[in-house]
N, C-alpha and C positions, 0 to 999 in steps of 0.2 A: 663663568664660576670666578669670581674675585681672589686671585692667589691670597693676597693681604692679608686674608684671614688666616692662612698656615704659617704666618711669618712667628708667630709667637712657638711654633712646636718645632723649628728648624733652627739650624746656625745658622748665624747671619751667613756665612759663606756659600753653604750650600743654597740657602734663599738667593741670593742673589742668581746664582748659576739659574734654580730653576725660574729664575724669576726673566733671566736673558732667553732663556730656551722656549718658555709657552711664548714672549713676545714676538720672537722669531716666528713658531709657529702663526702666530695669528696676523705679521709681516705677508706672510705665504699664503694663508687663507685669500686676507683683505687683497691681494695684489689679483691671485686666482680669481676672485669674485669680480673685482673691478674690469681684470680684462673678460671675463665670460660678461658681463651684462653690457660692454662697449660691442663687444664681437656680437654678443648675439642681436642688441638692436641695427646692427649693420645689417646683419646677413638676414633679420628678418624685413627688412625696410629691401634688400634686395631681392630675397622670395617672393614680398609682395609687389613689387615690380614688375617679377619677369610671370608669375603670376596674372596680375594686368595682361600682358603683351601676351601674353599666350591666350588668354581669352577672347584676345580683340583679333588675332591670328585665326581661331578656331573661325570667330564671326565672319569673317571677310571669305572664310574657304567652306564655310555652310555646314562644318559636320558638329557634332557634340564631344565629341571626345579625341584626343592623340591618337590613340587606339585606330580611329578612321583613317588617320591618314594613310597609312598603308592602301587604302581601295581608292584614292585619288591620281589620276592621272598625274603626270611629273611637268607640271604646269610652273616652267619658269625656277625650279629648284624649293618650291614649296613645299614637299614633304619633305624637305632633306633641312629644310629651313625650321621646320619643325620639331623633328626627332631633336638639332643640335638644345634648341628650346628647353626640350624636356632633360635632357643632357646635363643641360647648366641647372635649372632647377634642380634634380636631383643632387649634384654636388653640393650646393647649397645649405640643402637640407642635411648634408652630413656633415658638414664644416660643423653647422646649430649645433648637431647633436654634441660632437665632442668636444666643444668647449663646457657644455655641461655635463659631463663625465670626468671632465679636469677640476669644474666648481665644486663636485660634489666630492671628489678623492682631498681638493684641501682642505673641508668643512667635515670630512671624516674625520681624518688626523689629528684634525688639534679636538675633537671631543673624545677624543680615545686615549691621550696625552691626558685633559683635563681628567677623566676617568679613574686613570691610573692615581695622578695628583690626589683627586680629592680620598680615593682607597684606602689611599696609600696613607693618609693623613689621617684618618679617624681609624684605622688599624693601631697604628702607633702608639693610640692611648689606651691601648690594655697589653698587659704581657700577656701574650698568646703561645701553648705548648708550641703549634708547629704554623708560623704565620701564614706559608706559601698557602697552608691548606684553607686555612679561613679566606686565603685573599681568593682562590680559584674557588671557592663554594659562596660568598660572597658576590663576586663580579655580575655572575648570570640575572642575580637580585638587583641591580640597578637597572636605570632607564630614565630617558629624557621625557620631561615635558618642558618644553622649548627652549632654554638657555639653561634649567637647572635640572641637576641630578639628584635623583631620589631613589629610597628603597622600600620596594617591597618586601612587604611583610607575608604570612604563612594567610594571612586574611585578606589578602589583595588590598590593604594600604598604604598608603605612599607617605614615607614619612624622609627626612633630611638621610645624610649619606651616617652624621655622626650618631644620630639618634637609632636610626637603625643598628649600626654595629655595638653601643650602647647598651640598647633591648636585647641583643644576640647575648652580650658578654654576660650579661645578670642574668637571664636566663638558662648559661649551660655552663656554670663554674668551672665545669670540670676540662673547660678547653683553656681555661687558662694555668699557669702557671703559678704551683701552691705559694702561699704566702707564708713565711715563715715555717718553723721546725714543728712538724705535727703534722700539716697541710694535709689536703688531699692529694693522690701523685707519688711522685717518687718523693717519698717520705722519707726513708731510710737512705739515703743515694748517702755515699760517702768516699772521703780518698783516703787508697791506701797508701799512696808515696805520690811523689815526683812523679809526672806522666802515666800513672795507672789509671784507668778506665773506672766510672764509676761502679758503685755494684748496688743491688736492691735485693733485699730477700722474697722471696718466692712469694710470700703472702701479698706484702705488699705490690709487688707488678701483678699476680692476679688480680687484686683489686684497683687496680689503676682503668683510666676510659681507654679503649682503643687506640685514641690518639697520641695518649700519654705513652703508652708500649709503643708504636711507631716514634715517638722522639725519643725516647730513651734509648732504643733501638740504634737508631740513625746517629746519635750522639757514640758512640761505642758501646753503650753502659752492659755493664754483666748481671746478669739473676744467679745469689748466691743461696745454701740454701742456711736457714737461721741455726746458729749455733745449738 
C-alpha cells in the first residue's frame, strides 16, 4: 500500500506522523524478515549437515532408523552418540520454527496497520451517521490479494477499498448524515438553549433508520411530542 495516496485527505502533521509510524513498522518487518531468512538458511544448512551425519552413522551401524539404536549392544558409546545427534537435530528444527513465527508476526502487524489506515481514509470521504459501526461492518469484507487490499461485495466481486465504500454509501444513503434541512433522519433536531440536548419529534424518530436512532440516542437526543 502506498500511503502517499492518503496525503491529500489528511493534515500535514497527521500524515507525517502516520508516515513515520508505517516506516517504523516496515523497518521492523524487514529486519525480522532479514534475520529470519539468514537464520533459516543457517539452520537449514545445519539440519542438512546433521541429517547427513545421521545417515552415515546409521549406515555404519547397519540399521535403518534412530529407533533401532536401543536394540544394539553398547559398542563404545555408539547408541549414546546416535541419541545426541537426534536431540541436536530436533533442537535445530525447533529454532527454525521459531524464526518462521517471528517473521509471520511482524508481517501480520504491518498488514493490520495498513488495513486500518486504508479503511479509515475511505470512510473519511463520507459523512456517516455512525462511523464506528460502519468500520466494524466493512472490516470483515476486506481481504488481501498479494500486497493489495480489496473490498468484497455481496456478489463476491473484488473492488478497491475506496470504490467498495463509495458503492455502499450510494446504495444505503440512510447510513449517511442528512444534508440540509428536510433531509432524512434527524430532520427536526434543534437546540433549545446552550447546553441543552437536541430534540426530535416522535414522528421523525419513528421514520428514522435504526442506525440513525442509535446515533441520536448516543448523542443525548430527546424525543418530544409534536406541539
